N, C-alpha and C positions, 0 to 999 in steps of 0.2 A: 279240387273239383273245378271244372271249367266254369268261367263266369257266364251268367245268363245275359242275353243282349236284347236290345230293342231293334228289331229289323224292319226295314221297309222293302216290300216285295212288289216290283213293278213288271206286269206282263199283261198282254192283251188276251191271252188264252185263259179262260176261266178254269179249265181243268188243271193247268199248270199252277195257277194261283191256289186252288183248293188243295192239291197234293203237297206242294211245297209248304204251304202255311201249316198244314196238319202235321207234317214231319217236323217242322221247326218248333211248333208248340208242344209236341210230344217230348222234344228234347229240353223243354223248359224255357224256351225263348218267347219273348213277346213279339207279335207280328202285326204290322199294318199292311194292308194290300191296296194297290191301285192298278186300274186297268189301262192307264195311259200316263204319258210323261208330264202333261199339264197338271193333273191331280197330284202327281208325285212332287212337283215343285211346290205346290200349295202346302202339301203335307210337311215337306222339309223346311218351309218358312215358319210353320206354326208349331212344330214338334222337334224334339231332339232325338236323333237315331244313332246307334252305334255303327250301323252298317246297312248299305243299300245293295239289293240284288236287282238288276234291271235287264229285261230282254233288249236286244239291239233292234230287231226288225219289228216295228209297231206302226199302225196307221197314224197319220199325222206326224207328231214329233217322234223321232227315233230315240233309241237309248243313247246314241252319240250326241243328239241334240240336247238330251237331258244333261249329259256330262258338260257340254259347253255352257249350258245355262247355269248349272251349279257353279262352274268355275267363275262365270261373269258376276254371279251374285255373292261370291266369296264363301260359298257353302263348302266346307272341307270335310264333310262326312265321307269316309271311305266307300268306294262303290265297286262292285264286282259285276262284270258284264257276262250275260249268258246268251247263247244263240244256237239255233239249229242250222243256220246258214252262214257259218263263219268262214272267213278267208284271211290270209295273212295281212292284207292291206287294212282290213277292218280292225284286226287285233292291234296292228301297229298304231293306228289312229287312236284307238281307245286308250292305249298305253300312254301315248303322247299327251292325251288330254287328261291324264291322271288316274285312269282306272287301276285299281289295285291288282286285279286278276281278270282273266278272260276264260270262261268255261264254255265247253261245247255240250249241247244236248245230244243224247239223253243224259240226265244228270243222276249220279249215284248219291243216295241220301248220306251214306257214310262220308263220301268226299265232300259234300256240301257242309256237313257238320264240322269236319276237319278244317275246311276252308274258313269257316266262321271263327273257330278257336285260333287259327293262325292270324287271321285278320285282327282280332282283338288283342292278341299278344303284340303284333307289330305296332298297333296304335298305342298300346300302353307303354312300350319301350320308347316310342318317339316322344310321347308326352313327358315321360320321366327324363329323357335326354334334354328336352327343352327346359324343363324345370331346373335340372342340374346346371345347365348353362346359365340360366337366370341367376341361380344362387351363388355360383362360384366364379362366374365371369370367365369361363374357359377361353372364350374367343375375344377377350377384351384387350385392346391396346392400352397399356398403362404407362404413364409418364407425362410430366408436364414441363420438362426442360426444353431448352431452345430447339434441340434437334428433333424432339417429338412433336413440338408445335409446328415446325416447318413440314414435317411428314404429314401430320393431320390436315394441314392446310392444302397440301398437294392432293391428298385423297379426296377431300371435299370438292376440289376443283374438277377432278377427272371422273369422279364416280358417276355423275348424272349424264355423262356422254356415253358414246359407244366406242370411244377411242381405245385402241389396243395399248395395254400397259405392260412394260417389262420391269418387273420388280428385282432389283439388284441388292445383294447383300450376302455377308458371310453365312455359313451354316449356323443355324440356331438363333438368327436375329429376329425371326418372327415374320418371314415373308408370306407364309400362308395366312397369318392374321391380318396382314395388310390386304391380301386378296379378298378375304372374307369381309373386311371392312368396306372395300369398294363395292362388293356385291350387295351388302346390306343397305348401302346408301343409294343404290341404283334403282331404276325402274323395274329391274328384273328380280328384286329381292323376294318376291312371293313364289318364285320358281326355284328349281334346284341349284345348289352350289355343289359341283362335282370336281373331285381332285384326281390327279394322276401324277405320281413321282416317276418321271422318265428314267431316272437312274436305278430305280428299284425293280423295273420290269425287264425280264430277258428280252434281247433283241428280237428273238423269233416269235414273242408273244405280244409285242407292243402294238402291232397293227390290229390284232383281234381286240385288245384292250380298248383301243381308241375308237375303232369303227364297227366292232362286233363281228359275228360270224353266223353263217347259216348252219343248220343241222347237217352233219356229215361232211362238212367242208374240209376237215382234216381229221387225223387220228385223235380220238378223244373228244371231238365235238359232238356229244351225244344229244345236244338240244340247241335251239337257236339262242344266241346271246346278243343282247343290245349293248353296243360300245358306249364309251364315255360321252361321245357327242350326242347320241340319241338319248342317253340318260339325262343329259343337261338341257334338253329341249326347252327353249324359252328362258333358260337361265344362264349360268356362268360356268365355264370349264376352266379350271386352274391347272396349268401344266407346269409342275415344279421341276427344277433342274433340267430345263429344256436344252442346256448346253451339252447334256450327256445323251441326247436323242441320236440314234444312228443316222448316218447321212441318207440312206435309202429311205428311211421313214420321213426325214425332213422334206423330201420331195413330195411325198404323199400328203403330208400336213399342209404344205404350201398350196396344193391344189384345192384342198377343202377350204382354206382361208380365202382363196380367190373365187371359188365357184359356189360355196355354201352348200355343198353336197358331199355326202359320204357314200361309200359303197362297201357293204360287209364282205368279209372274206368268204368266198364261195358264192357271193351274190351276183346277179346279172343286170342290176339296174341301180342307178343312183337314188339316194334318199335325200330330200331337202332337209336341212337343219337350220334352226335359228338359235345361235349360241354365241355369246360373247366369250372370247378366249383371252385369258390373262396368263402370262408366263412369268417364271422367275428362274434365276440362276445365281450361283455363287461364283461362276466363272466369268472371265473377261471375254464377252462375245465378240468384240471388235478384233481382239487378237486371234480368237478362234477362227474368224473369217479369213484373216491374213494367212493363217497356218492351214487353210483348207479343211478345218475341222467343223465348220458350220457354214451352211449355204448363205451367200450374200443376199440372194433374193428373199429368202425367209427372214434374214436379219432385218431387212428393210420393212417387212410386213409386221414383225412383232416388236420392233424397237421404235415405236412411234412416240411413246411417252415414257422415257426411263425414270424410275422412281427408286431412289436409293434408301435402303433401310440401314440406319447407322448401327455400327457394332456397339456392344454394351460399354466398352472402354471409352466410347465418345459421349456417353450419356450417364456419367456417374452420379449426377445430381438426381437422377431417377431411381437410384438404387434403394433409398429408404422407402419410397412408395412401392417399388416392385417387391421389396422384402416383406412389407405389410400385406400386400396382395397375395403373394405366394404362401406366406405363413398361414393366412386365413383359409386359402384354398386347400392346402395340404391337410390342415386340421379337420376341415369339413368333410373332405373326401374319405379320410381314414377314421373319423370318430375320435380323434385325439384332442386333448386339452390344448387350448391356445397357448403358445409360448411367446415371449418377448425377447428382443435383442438389445443388449446394452450398447452404449455409444462406441465403446472400443471394438465390439464385434462388428458394427456397421462400418467403422473406419477400416478394419481389417479386410472386410469384403470389398470395400471400394478400392483398396490398394492392389487387389489381384487383377490380372489382365483379362481373364475370362475368354480364353480361346474358343470355348463352346457357346459364348454369348448367353442370351436369355434362357435358352433351353438348359445349359449347364448350370446357370444361376438357380433355376427352379429346382434342379435335382440336388444341388448342394443344400438349398434351404430345407428340403425334405430330409436329407441325411442329417442335418444339424438338429432338427426337431426330434428325430428318432433317436439320435445317439446322445444328445446332451442330457446330463443327469438332473439338473434343476429346471425351474420354471423360467429362468432367465439365461439365454444363450450368451456366452462371453467370448472374448478374443481367443482364449485358449482353446475353446471348442472349435473355433474357425480354423486355427492353425493346425489342429489335428486332422481336419477334414480336407483342406485345400491342398492339392498336389504341389510340391515344391515351393511352399509358402515361405517367405522371409519377411522379417519385420520392417525391413527397409526397401520394400518393393517400390521401384520407380514408377512414374506415370505410365511408362510403356510396358510395365509388368516384368522388367528384368531385374532379378535379384542382384543386390549390390555385391554379394560375394562371388558371383559367377563371372567368368571372362570368356565363355564360349561363344557369346554372341554380342560382344560390346563393340565390335568393329564391322565394317562393311556397310553396304547399302541398306535402306530400310527393309527392302524385300528379303535380303540375305539374313538380316538380324531376326526378322519375324519367322522365317523358315527355321532358323537354328532354335529359336525359342519353342516353336511348335514341336520340333523334333525331340527336344529335351523333355517338354511336358508329356508327350506321348510315351517316351521310354520310361520316365518316372512312374506314370500311371499304370503302364503295362506291368512293370515290376511290382508295384504296390498291390496290384490286383492278382499277383501270382500268375500272370499270363492267361487269365480267364477273360477272353476278348469280349464276351457279352457284357461282363461287369465293367470293363474298360469303356465300351461304347456307351453304356448307361451313365457312368460317372462323368464322361466328357460331353454328354448330350449329343451323341452322333449316332447315325444309323450304322449297324454292324458292318454292312457292305461298304459304306463310306469310310469306315475306320481302316479297313484293309487297303482301300484305294489310297487313303492318306499315307499309310505306312509305306506303300510302293512309291508314292510321289516324293516322300522325304528320304527314300533310300534306307529305310529301317528294316534290317534283316532280323526277323524274330528268332531265328536259331542262334545267330551270333550274340544277341543281347542276353540270351539265357546264361551265357558264361559270366563268371563273376566280374564285376566292373573294375 
């Protein structure tokens, strides 16, 4: 049964107030009515409401003025705007100011009641998400070793500025966590943190994803869509794997960074945006520039403050703390009993090279807690779970018994090790690539790219080794 809500209805038309309040009360909701925005602010200061409905065009303060005042006062009650004189500019401004929805008069009672139900569900999910983050520290940077202390210091130094940051690091090191930490410590922390993985969006859709599109601008564009820049208004936009952004799109992104304006696909006028852009990549941007794979002018725009996230193999002193953190997190998320790890298990985990970094580490911890028989995870459990584990793993993760990658440059040895690890896990998972990606903490699309980069022929390795 839908939850009953306490609603605040703001409109200068007494007939609208009477009809809507009657409909809401008949549905079981509690309603407070105000005939102007000033009284609405007084009500919001003295009472708690689940949702506000406000007309836009009113004498004195408008509904948009009410939105701005609520924002300045830190009143986070969701608000839905209603108007009989709506236009696109008005709707865009209301959305940027934080309106949950924008409805045009005349209003259908059934649609209004459904809007209330949806708004309450969204609010509940947001509250549950915040509580879950608080409990399990999903976005927490964990570790007190020298490398993490240096990283934390750099985050503190750059967060309070508007400096553009380029976060560098291997896949799975936690680049998005670093971006979130910068946002949370910045003056923009009360506004949106929006992300886009440039490698995960098809080239033909990335412009719409970033800048949005107008209704009918292309086949399938059934409604207007706000892009990531507009969604992040006043806040932070994190562009992950920017090194994989198509060159044509790089030119358009450069213009936005220079002009502070976006233009929707199918639009005919620029839209001002106030967004801090953070980028990240696992690739060497400087080499990409030399190889004409990344625009030099865009490189100079985004590579103002490079911030390197260390791989897990360089911060093994943090593994006990990470282990405790992830074990608690996994148990809480799944409702499992908390398990402990003995010293030999911790040592075995520290000896592994972790090509998938912290993401792989967390996945392995979850697998160990799920598969281990007793309440104490031991080294034998670890050896069964880790791919290609040997008891004499060297600091660089190369097994003493293998000779496939004991010669050559560091890059050549690392590539050989990555190739062996991938082949081993692919065979272990019986060529189920989704499971392989999950086990190694990779995106499925990135797994296929990695196989291509390393020259792994999936058909060829199906043959007996």
